[in-house]
C-alpha positions in Angstrom: 14.7 -37.2 -31.1 17.6 -38.2 -28.9 16.0 -37.7 -24.9 17.7 -34.8 -23.7 17.3 -30.8 -23.8 18.5 -28.6 -26.3 16.7 -27.0 -29.2 13.4 -28.3 -30.9 14.2 -30.6 -33.6 10.7 -30.2 -34.9 11.3 -26.0 -35.0 14.3 -26.0 -34.4 13.6 -22.4 -33.0 12.4 -23.6 -29.6 13.7 -24.7 -26.2 12.7 -27.3 -25.0 11.2 -28.3 -21.1 11.5 -31.6 -20.1 9.5 -33.3 -16.7 10.9 -36.6 -15.3 8.9 -38.9 -13.5 8.4 -42.3 -11.9 5.4 -43.8 -12.1 4.9 -47.4 -10.6 7.9 -49.5 -11.9 8.1 -47.0 -14.7 10.5 -44.3 -15.2 8.9 -41.3 -17.4 9.9 -38.5 -19.3 7.5 -36.1 -21.1 9.5 -33.2 -23.6 7.6 -30.3 -25.2 8.7 -27.3 -27.2 7.7 -23.9 -25.6 7.6 -22.8 -28.8 5.6 -24.5 -31.5 4.7 -26.9 -28.6 5.8 -30.5 -30.2 5.3 -32.9 -27.6 7.4 -36.7 -27.3 7.1 -39.4 -24.5 10.2 -41.1 -23.1 10.1 -45.0 -21.2 13.6 -45.2 -19.8 15.1 -43.0 -22.7 13.0 -44.9 -25.4 10.8 -42.6 -27.1 7.0 -44.5 -26.5 3.3 -42.8 -28.0 0.9 -41.9 -25.2 -1.2 -44.8 -25.5 1.3 -46.9 -24.0 1.6 -44.8 -21.1 -2.1 -44.0 -20.7 -3.3 -47.6 -21.3 -0.9 -49.8 -19.0 -1.7 -50.3 -15.4 0.4 -49.1 -12.8 2.4 -51.5 -10.7 1.7 -48.8 -7.8 1.1 -45.7 -6.7 4.0 -43.9 -5.9 4.5 -41.1 -8.6 7.8 -38.5 -8.3 7.9 -35.9 -10.5 11.4 -33.7 -11.3 11.1 -31.1 -13.5 14.1 -29.3 -16.3 13.3 -26.1 -17.5 15.2 -24.2 -20.5 17.4 -21.6 -18.3 16.1 -17.7 -18.4 18.0 -14.4 -18.8 17.4 -11.1 -17.7 15.4 -12.3 -14.0 16.7 -10.5 -10.5 19.5 -12.6 -8.6 19.5 -12.8 -4.7 17.9 -10.5 -2.5 15.0 -9.5 -5.0 11.4 -11.0 -4.8 9.6 -11.7 -8.1 5.7 -11.2 -6.2 
């Protein structure tokens, strides 16, 4: 599986949702399929098991997060409140 947004390689139907973050000195990316809920973790572009992320000590307490979602269609555009 490549570290990119697109169609799920597991179910071949779902769009992917990716969340990129920096935790301490590590660049991490969590990717999941909204349809079949398959999940992957990447560290600096390489696929890694969740245990390598959970059990590695943090170098610092700095965390930054950025999200990328599949495009939505049919939503109102300018001047319309969703609430």
